[in-house]
C-alpha positions as CSV (number, residue, x, y, z in Angstrom):
1,M,21.9,14.0,6.6
2,E,19.2,14.2,9.3
3,D,17.1,11.0,9.8
4,R,13.5,12.2,9.3
5,T,12.1,8.8,10.2
6,G,13.5,8.1,13.6
7,W,10.2,8.9,15.2
8,L,8.5,6.3,13.0
9,K,11.1,3.5,13.4
10,E,10.7,3.8,17.2
11,L,7.0,2.9,16.7
12,I,7.5,-0.1,14.5
13,R,8.0,-3.3,16.5
14,D,10.1,-6.3,15.3
15,V,8.3,-9.6,16.0
16,Y,10.8,-12.4,15.5
17,D,9.9,-15.7,13.9
18,F,6.5,-14.5,12.7
19,P,4.6,-15.7,10.7
20,K,7.2,-18.5,10.5
21,P,10.7,-19.2,11.8
22,G,13.4,-16.9,10.4
23,V,11.1,-14.1,9.5
24,T,11.1,-10.7,11.3
25,F,7.7,-9.1,11.0
26,K,7.5,-5.3,11.1
27,D,4.4,-4.6,13.3
28,I,2.9,-1.2,12.8
29,T,0.2,-1.5,15.5
30,P,2.2,0.6,18.0
31,L,2.3,3.3,15.3
32,L,-1.4,3.1,14.7
33,S,-2.2,3.3,18.5
34,D,-0.3,6.7,18.8
35,P,-2.7,9.3,17.4
36,D,0.0,11.9,16.8
37,A,2.3,9.5,15.0
38,F,-0.6,8.0,13.0
39,A,-1.7,11.5,11.9
40,K,1.9,12.4,10.9
41,T,2.2,9.2,8.9
42,V,-1.0,9.9,7.0
43,G,0.1,13.5,6.4
44,E,3.5,12.4,5.1
45,L,2.0,9.8,2.8
46,A,-0.6,12.2,1.4
47,G,1.9,15.0,1.2
48,A,4.1,13.0,-1.1
49,F,1.4,13.1,-3.7
50,N,-0.2,16.5,-2.8
51,G,0.7,18.1,-6.1
52,E,-1.0,15.3,-8.1
53,V,-4.6,14.9,-9.1
54,V,-5.9,11.8,-7.3
55,D,-9.4,10.6,-7.9
56,K,-9.2,7.3,-5.9
57,V,-6.9,5.8,-3.3
58,L,-6.7,2.0,-3.4
59,G,-6.0,0.3,-0.1
60,I,-4.7,-3.2,-0.1
61,E,-6.1,-5.7,2.4
62,A,-5.8,-5.6,5.3
63,R,-3.4,-3.1,7.0
64,G,-3.4,-1.0,3.8
65,F,-7.1,-0.2,4.5
66,I,-6.1,1.4,7.7
67,V,-3.6,3.8,6.1
68,A,-5.3,4.3,2.7
69,A,-8.7,5.5,3.9
70,P,-7.3,8.6,5.8
71,V,-4.9,9.3,3.0
72,A,-7.9,9.4,0.6
73,L,-9.6,11.9,2.9
74,A,-6.5,14.0,3.1
75,L,-6.3,14.1,-0.7
76,G,-10.0,14.7,-1.2
77,A,-10.3,11.4,-3.0
78,G,-12.5,8.3,-2.8
79,F,-11.3,5.1,-1.1
80,V,-11.4,1.7,-2.8
81,P,-10.7,-1.5,-1.0
82,V,-8.7,-4.2,-2.8
83,R,-9.5,-7.5,-1.1
84,K,-8.6,-11.1,-1.1
85,A,-10.8,-13.4,-3.3
86,G,-14.4,-13.9,-2.2
87,K,-14.6,-10.9,0.2
88,L,-16.4,-8.4,-2.0
89,P,-20.2,-8.5,-2.6
90,W,-20.3,-7.2,-6.2
91,Q,-18.9,-8.1,-9.6
92,V,-15.1,-8.0,-9.4
93,H,-12.0,-7.9,-11.5
94,A,-9.5,-10.4,-10.2
95,E,-5.8,-10.6,-10.5
96,S,-3.6,-13.5,-9.3
97,Y,0.0,-13.0,-8.1
98,Q,2.9,-15.1,-7.0
99,L,3.6,-15.8,-3.3
100,E,6.7,-17.4,-1.9
101,Y,4.9,-20.8,-2.0
102,G,2.1,-20.6,-4.5
103,T,-0.3,-17.9,-5.7
104,D,-3.1,-15.8,-4.3
105,I,-5.8,-13.6,-5.8
106,L,-6.8,-10.0,-5.2
107,E,-10.2,-8.5,-6.3
108,M,-11.7,-5.1,-6.8
109,H,-15.2,-4.2,-7.7
110,Q,-15.5,-3.8,-11.5
111,D,-17.1,-0.3,-11.1
112,A,-14.7,0.9,-8.4
113,I,-12.5,2.8,-10.8
114,G,-13.0,3.9,-14.4
115,P,-11.0,4.7,-17.5
116,G,-8.9,7.8,-17.1
117,E,-9.3,8.0,-13.3
118,R,-6.1,8.8,-11.5
119,V,-5.4,6.4,-8.6
120,L,-2.9,6.1,-5.8
121,I,-2.1,2.6,-4.5
122,V,-1.4,2.5,-0.8
123,D,-0.2,-0.4,1.5
124,D,1.6,-0.6,4.8
125,V,4.6,-2.5,3.6
126,L,6.5,-2.9,0.3
127,A,8.3,-6.3,0.5
128,T,8.7,-8.4,-2.6
129,G,6.3,-6.2,-4.6
130,G,4.1,-8.9,-5.9
131,T,0.9,-7.7,-4.2
132,A,1.4,-4.0,-5.3
133,A,2.3,-5.1,-8.9
134,A,-0.9,-7.2,-9.1
135,V,-3.0,-4.2,-8.1
136,A,-1.1,-2.1,-10.7
137,R,-2.1,-4.7,-13.3
138,M,-5.7,-4.4,-12.3
139,V,-5.6,-0.6,-12.5
140,D,-4.0,-0.9,-16.0
141,H,-6.6,-3.4,-17.1
142,M,-9.5,-1.2,-15.9
143,G,-8.1,1.7,-17.9
144,A,-7.2,4.0,-15.0
145,D,-4.0,5.9,-14.6
146,P,-1.8,4.9,-11.6
147,V,-0.4,8.1,-10.1
148,G,2.0,6.0,-7.9
149,F,2.5,3.9,-4.8
150,A,2.7,5.0,-1.1
151,F,4.0,2.7,1.7
152,V,4.6,3.2,5.4
153,L,7.7,1.1,5.2
154,E,9.8,-0.7,2.6
155,L,11.9,-3.7,3.0
156,A,14.4,-2.7,0.3
157,F,16.5,-5.9,0.7
158,L,13.6,-7.9,-0.8
159,G,13.8,-5.9,-4.1
160,G,10.0,-5.2,-4.4
161,R,10.5,-1.7,-5.9
162,A,11.8,-3.3,-9.1
163,K,8.5,-5.0,-9.7
164,L,6.7,-1.6,-9.7
165,R,8.7,-0.5,-12.8
166,D,9.3,3.2,-13.2
167,R,6.1,4.2,-11.3
168,D,6.4,6.9,-8.7
169,T,7.0,5.1,-5.4
170,F,7.2,6.7,-2.0
171,S,8.1,4.9,1.2
172,L,8.1,6.8,4.5
173,V,10.8,4.6,6.0
174,T,13.2,2.1,4.3
175,Y,15.0,-0.8,5.8
176,E,18.1,-1.7,3.8
């Protein structure tokens, strides 16, 4: 079977011992700085959901914003930022989620999505799945319909996909 993601893996840099010793961070900034590769990445992510009706694309802070906004444009959908607590200027819906050591909170404007709207959730990396699952809970609470999830890369060895239940999940490249 042909590896369709070799071009992408070449543009993802491993940064060892970041943000703490023993962790290998997958840095997508080389990918983002290559206009052809960035365009191809956006095209592949949008293309995975091209047959779906998508009203809004939700981008998760912070690198998810960078990818989600052009995916929204490619799909003819609106873009909605999902931010960490205290960053949005309007009334918000908040959802807490578990981190390795503690919890964090994500927020979205209460009027960002409405009942029945079809939303795609986009982020740069699927790792443990806690962040994406928290956004899915917000979407469910607000009465919208999650079309699925799209990620540039997935760290499958962390098992995050299991937290997304049976929802359609697309990762452009997977690290086993």
